[in-house]
C-alpha positions, -999 to +999 in steps of 0.1 A: -198-098-075-189-132-089-159-153-077-162-176-108-134-175-134-146-152-163-145-166-198-126-136-210-095-123-193-104-088-181-068-078-177-065-076-215-091-048-214-075-026-187-050-010-210-079+006-228-092+022-196-062+042-184-071+072-163-060+106-175-025+111-160-021+141-137+011+162-142+043+145-132+059+159-100+029+153-078+039+119-065+019+098-040+035+088-007+017+060+012+022+042+045+009+008+053+002+011+090+008-022+106+032-035+133+063-057+128+045-089+140+016-084+116+034-089+083+024-117+060+059-133+063+054-140+100+018-153+096+029-189+100+048-181+132+025-156+149-013-162+153-036-132+152-049-143+185-015-137+200-010-102+185-019-084+217+008-103+236+036-088+215+053-055+223+035-029+201+057-004+184+034+009+156+024+041+175+059+053+182+071+044+148+042+061+130+047+092+151+083+092+139+071+089+103+048+119+110+078+139+122+097+131+090+068+141+068+063+173+088+099+184+084+098+176+047+065+194+041+051+161+027+016+148+029+007+111+026-021+085+025-020+061+055-035+026+046-043+016+082-053-017+097-086-016+116-068-035+144-044-006+148-071+021+146-092+004+173-063+003+197-047+037+189-075+060+179-055+091+190-028+081+166-053+081+137-065+115+149-030+129+149-025+116+113-057+135+102-048+166+122-015+169+103-033+169+070-029+133+058-054+109+043-067+078+061-074+047+040-081+011+047-057-019+049-084-042+061-092-052+096-064-077+105-040-080+075-058-110+059-049-114+023-077-106-001-074-141-015-079-157+019-116-148+018-145-157-003-167-128-016-190-124+014-162-125+040-141-100+020-170-077+016-177-078+053-140-070+061-140-041+037-171-026+052-161-032+088-126-016+084-140+014+064-167+020+091-142+018+119-117+041+103-143+067+094-157+066+130-122+070+145-108+096+120-139+116+113-128+115+077-144+098+047-124+068+037-120+065-001-091+041-006-082+005+002-050-015-002-052-053+001-026-069+024+005-080+004-011-066-028-031-098-029-055-090-057-041-113-084-055-131-115-069-157-091-093-133-074-100-104-097-136-104-084-121-087-053-121-055-072-158-057-075-161-062-037-139-032-030-161-010-052-193-024-037-180-016-002-180+021-011-144+027-019-134+051-047-100+036-054-078+007-046-040+002-046-040-036-045-023-047-077+014-047-082+023-052-120+054-072-113+065-108-109+068-119-073+064-151-054+035-137-032+017-113-055+017-096-089+000-092-123+028-084-146+004-077-175-016-051-156-012-014-165+016+003-146-004+034-140-040+042-128-068+025-147-105+018-144-111-019-139-148-016-150-160+000-182-190+018-166-174+030-133-152+057-121-136+033-096-098+034-099-070+009-094-037+028-087-008+004-088+024+009-069+051+022-093+072-001-114+100+007-139+098-007-174+132-022-185+129-040-218+099-063-215+101-065-177+085-044-149+109-037-121+096-028-086+106+007-077+078+020-055+094+015-021+090-013+004+117-040+008+132-031-026+139+004-014+158-010+015+176-038-003+188-019-034+211+012-036+193+045-031+206+059-064+189+032-084+155+038-068+159+076-073+170+071-110+139+050-117+115+075-101+130+104-120+129+085-153+092+078-148+084+114-142+106+126-172+099+099-198+063+090-190+051+122-174+033+102-147+030+104-109+047+077-088+031+057-061+055+049-032+049+029+000+066+017+031+057+005+067+064+021+100+083-010+112+109-004+084+124+025+103+128+005+135+160-015+137+154-022+174+122-042+169+121-076+186+135-104+164+112-132+153+127-166+156+122-197+134+119-179+101+136-187+068+167-170+055+147-155+027+122-140+052+150-128+074+167-110+045+135-094+033+124-082+066+156-071+085+180-059+058+189-022+061+164-013+087+190+010+103+194+029+070+158+033+062+152+065+080+180+083+062+168+069+029+133+083+036+148+117+044+165+116+010+135+106-010+114+131+008+139+158-001+146+147-037+109+144-048+076+161-041+050+140-023+014+143-014-017+121-006-035+100-031-067+121-031-047+152-039-035+137-071-067+120-083-101+135-077-129+114-062-165+125-060 
């Protein structure tokens, strides 16, 4: 693992290492299990030391998500914070009991680029060990907070593999002010030539020369449902590829406490259409077939 800038841009090689695409129709539903006060947008307003002082809503919201999945017959992968698992172990056990996959979202929602190699490796190992202990399930996947594997810290992929994970979903191949590698492959690829380790990006839609986000999150709340559904259908039909979708439990909770002193941009991104999100999830669960990541890709 080397944090130094490589002489050759490895992103240029990734297109030659695409994983064989499973059949379209087996899309991946994922949930980033964190509470409303733990999001990156509020990091400047809420210290991690103060997290325990806030009213936690992650357990009740995740239980609601589990009910939605159960009614739709959908399975999912839950990228879970170690902080959440340590405080709500029975929630993690309920997720597993209902047939879902547990994966890591790190210990405390630190961005991957906030650490050097040694600290990131420790966080990766600590969160994986905790989640495996609580869930009784082997943890194969990891998603960096805020998709924070970018060109500036590509070495983080080596750390994720070294920590024992089989796959990552930490790169979003779009342009964004907080993350993104627009030149990265849009579908699963092997970052390293001599390794089975996979990077599985959240789904984006190719329009001309631009990748548009269409894999859930804030875009799914902000934009009309028909547009998201159209993009997901086109990817299955035109590219015969599975889609990777994600959201957070707090996105179905319009009654969450409001955080003061935030910018207009943050307010729009975080709070828009929270009251509509549950119905939109019901629709996307009805209109598409969803399962867990490790049911689409095989990991030894």
